[in-house]
N, CA, C and O of each residue as an XYZ file, in Angstrom:
288
protein
N      97.946    129.840    115.742
C      98.145    130.871    116.726
C      97.147    131.992    116.492
O      96.961    132.430    115.357
N      96.510    132.453    117.540
C      95.543    133.530    117.441
C      96.234    134.880    117.639
O      97.009    135.051    118.581
N      95.956    135.827    116.760
C      96.542    137.150    116.863
C      95.448    138.053    117.480
O      94.563    138.527    116.767
N      95.512    138.280    118.774
C      94.444    139.021    119.457
C      94.387    140.492    119.047
O      93.344    141.126    119.208
N      95.456    141.038    118.532
C      95.424    142.445    118.116
C      94.450    142.681    117.001
O      94.021    143.815    116.787
N      94.082    141.628    116.271
C      93.144    141.767    115.172
C      91.700    141.622    115.608
O      90.797    141.791    114.789
N      91.449    141.310    116.890
C      90.062    141.152    117.374
C      89.588    142.448    118.012
O      90.390    143.282    118.432
N      88.280    142.600    118.075
C      87.674    143.795    118.621
C      87.877    143.866    120.134
O      88.063    144.953    120.681
N      87.842    142.709    120.820
C      87.913    142.659    122.251
C      89.034    141.728    122.704
O      89.274    140.700    122.071
N      89.727    142.076    123.797
C      90.748    141.193    124.307
C      90.121    140.104    125.186
O      88.943    140.188    125.533
N      90.884    139.115    125.533
C      90.380    137.964    126.284
C      89.728    138.368    127.602
O      88.662    137.862    127.955
N      90.379    139.291    128.334
C      89.823    139.718    129.620
C      88.446    140.317    129.439
O      87.555    140.053    130.247
N      88.239    141.132    128.383
C      86.938    141.738    128.150
C      85.915    140.654    127.781
O      84.785    140.696    128.266
N      86.280    139.709    126.955
C      85.376    138.643    126.553
C      84.908    137.863    127.767
O      83.711    137.634    127.941
N      85.857    137.451    128.613
C      85.482    136.684    129.803
C      84.648    137.524    130.748
O      83.691    137.015    131.330
N      84.978    138.789    130.918
C      84.213    139.660    131.790
C      82.748    139.810    131.327
O      81.825    139.674    132.130
N      82.553    140.079    130.073
C      81.219    140.273    129.538
C      80.408    138.956    129.599
O      79.242    138.962    129.993
N      81.028    137.850    129.213
C      80.325    136.568    129.242
C      79.941    136.169    130.670
O      78.873    135.597    130.888
N      80.794    136.464    131.627
C      80.553    136.062    132.995
C      79.417    136.889    133.642
O      78.923    136.523    134.708
N      79.008    137.985    133.011
C      77.868    138.743    133.514
C      76.577    137.993    133.323
O      75.630    138.169    134.090
N      76.529    137.147    132.295
C      75.285    136.381    132.025
C      75.367    134.910    132.156
O      74.344    134.225    132.160
N      76.611    134.375    132.270
C      76.812    132.968    132.350
C      77.804    132.631    133.415
O      78.710    133.411    133.707
N      77.634    131.446    134.014
C      78.675    130.947    134.948
C      79.770    130.330    134.094
O      79.479    129.526    133.209
N      81.030    130.692    134.344
C      82.163    130.140    133.626
C      82.956    129.316    134.634
O      83.331    129.772    135.714
N      83.189    128.061    134.207
C      83.875    127.107    135.089
C      85.223    126.688    134.499
O      85.432    126.766    133.288
N      86.136    126.241    135.374
C      87.421    125.706    134.844
C      87.149    124.622    133.808
O      86.366    123.700    134.033
N      87.809    124.759    132.685
C      87.645    123.786    131.623
C      86.659    124.238    130.536
O      86.578    123.615    129.477
N      85.911    125.322    130.797
C      84.989    125.850    129.763
C      85.855    126.353    128.607
O      86.968    126.836    128.814
N      85.330    126.233    127.403
C      86.006    126.668    126.194
C      85.215    127.851    125.610
O      84.012    127.753    125.369
N      85.921    128.965    125.391
C      85.285    130.133    124.749
C      85.944    130.296    123.375
O      87.133    130.597    123.267
N      85.148    130.092    122.346
C      85.673    130.266    120.953
C      85.472    131.702    120.536
O      84.331    132.136    120.380
N      86.527    132.448    120.352
C      86.441    133.871    120.025
C      86.306    134.115    118.545
O      86.112    135.260    118.136
N      86.399    133.091    117.725
C      86.248    133.263    116.308
C      87.513    133.773    115.647
O      88.611    133.668    116.193
N      87.335    134.324    114.467
C      88.440    134.852    113.668
C      88.146    136.297    113.331
O      86.994    136.725    113.397
N      89.169    137.058    112.969
C      88.930    138.428    112.533
C      88.019    138.490    111.346
O      87.962    137.546    110.558
N      87.289    139.605    111.192
C      86.343    139.770    110.099
C      87.086    139.587    108.757
O      88.180    140.115    108.556
N      86.467    138.840    107.874
C      87.014    138.640    106.537
C      88.041    137.540    106.431
O      88.597    137.336    105.352
N      88.319    136.820    107.503
C      89.356    135.748    107.457
C      89.048    134.709    106.399
O      89.961    134.234    105.724
N      87.783    134.341    106.237
C      87.378    133.354    105.253
C      87.574    133.852    103.824
O      87.882    133.072    102.923
N      87.395    135.137    103.629
C      87.554    135.699    102.290
C      89.021    135.775    101.872
O      89.321    135.910    100.686
N      89.941    135.690    102.845
C      91.365    135.758    102.501
C      91.880    134.461    101.963
O      92.963    134.417    101.380
N      91.110    133.371    102.150
C      91.506    132.070    101.630
C      91.373    132.011    100.109
O      90.604    132.768     99.516
N      92.113    131.123     99.495
C      92.011    130.979     98.032
C      91.712    129.529     97.703
O      92.614    128.694     97.772
N      90.469    129.196     97.347
C      89.321    130.066     97.174
C      88.730    130.488     98.537
O      89.039    129.884     99.564
N      87.869    131.541     98.532
C      87.285    131.977     99.804
C      86.589    130.818    100.519
O      85.926    129.992     99.893
N      86.753    130.777    101.826
C      86.161    129.644    102.587
C      85.107    130.137    103.592
O      85.448    130.765    104.595
N      83.864    129.855    103.324
C      82.784    130.190    104.238
C      82.108    128.917    104.699
O      82.022    127.948    103.945
N      81.635    128.911    105.911
C      80.929    127.727    106.423
C      79.616    127.555    105.688
O      78.931    128.517    105.341
N      79.286    126.267    105.461
C      78.020    125.927    104.818
C      77.450    124.675    105.467
O      78.149    123.944    106.169
N      76.151    124.443    105.214
C      75.499    123.263    105.792
C      76.298    121.991    105.448
O      76.692    121.780    104.301
N      76.519    121.171    106.447
C      77.281    119.945    106.295
C      78.719    120.040    106.747
O      79.368    119.015    106.954
N      79.240    121.266    106.909
C      80.616    121.450    107.443
C      80.641    121.079    108.916
O      79.621    121.101    109.604
N      81.836    120.737    109.378
C      82.058    120.364    110.764
C      83.171    121.257    111.318
O      84.246    121.357    110.727
N      82.905    121.903    112.456
C      83.886    122.758    113.095
C      84.344    122.028    114.385
O      83.531    121.642    115.225
N      85.689    121.858    114.505
C      86.197    121.110    115.648
C      87.206    121.963    116.407
O      88.029    122.655    115.808
N      87.129    121.901    117.753
C      88.104    122.515    118.632
C      88.657    121.403    119.507
O      87.910    120.747    120.233
N      89.971    121.189    119.437
C      90.551    120.095    120.175
C      91.529    120.630    121.257
O      92.347    121.516    121.007
N      91.402    120.059    122.436
C      92.326    120.357    123.532
C      93.081    119.074    123.824
O      92.499    118.050    124.183
N      94.379    119.157    123.660
C      95.229    117.989    123.848
C      95.001    117.331    125.208
O      94.940    118.013    126.230
N      94.877    116.041    125.216
C      94.659    115.186    126.414
C      93.297    115.421    127.053
O      93.019    114.892    128.129
N      92.456    116.199    126.410
C      91.095    116.444    126.952
C      90.045    115.875    126.020
O      89.231    115.048    126.431
N      90.053    116.301    124.797
C      89.051    115.830    123.828
C      88.769    116.789    122.747
O      89.477    117.782    122.576
N      87.712    116.501    121.988
C      87.328    117.310    120.841
C      85.897    117.826    121.005
O      84.990    117.059    121.328
N      85.703    119.104    120.786
C      84.359    119.676    120.724
C      84.023    119.800    119.252
O      84.702    120.501    118.501
N      82.956    119.105    118.845
C      82.605    119.041    117.423
C      81.215    119.624    117.235
O      80.256    119.208    117.886
N      81.123    120.603    116.323
C      79.848    121.225    115.965
C      79.563    121.069    114.484
O      80.440    121.263    113.642
N      78.309    120.713    114.177
C      77.913    120.482    112.803
C      77.123    121.715    112.296
O      76.207    122.190    112.967
N      77.483    122.206    111.142
C      76.806    123.400    110.570
C      75.555    122.904    109.847
O      75.619    121.999    109.015
N      74.413    123.518    110.184
C      73.148    123.159    109.527
C      72.546    124.378    108.851
O      72.858    125.516    109.204
N      71.700    124.137    107.898
C      71.057    125.226    107.160
C      70.016    125.890    108.069
O      69.381    125.207    108.872
N      69.833    127.205    107.956
C      68.797    127.856    108.758
C      67.424    127.377    108.349
O      67.198    127.000    107.199
N      66.483    127.395    109.329
C      65.132    126.958    109.026
C      64.223    128.156    108.746
O      63.036    127.980    108.470
């Protein structure tokens, strides 16, 4: 569950700002991330590194899978 009170911007603001530069269509997924420091609260701290995989799944739709790579 996402706790929006911990984010800088609410969903309406995020959609509004993004739609100024991008077309947003039904079914588009906007990943708002986590509050600052969320990875540091884990024991041990969890930060993304090259080789990690980030997945967002929508039931009955599918999985969006992104692979973390090292900067060039």
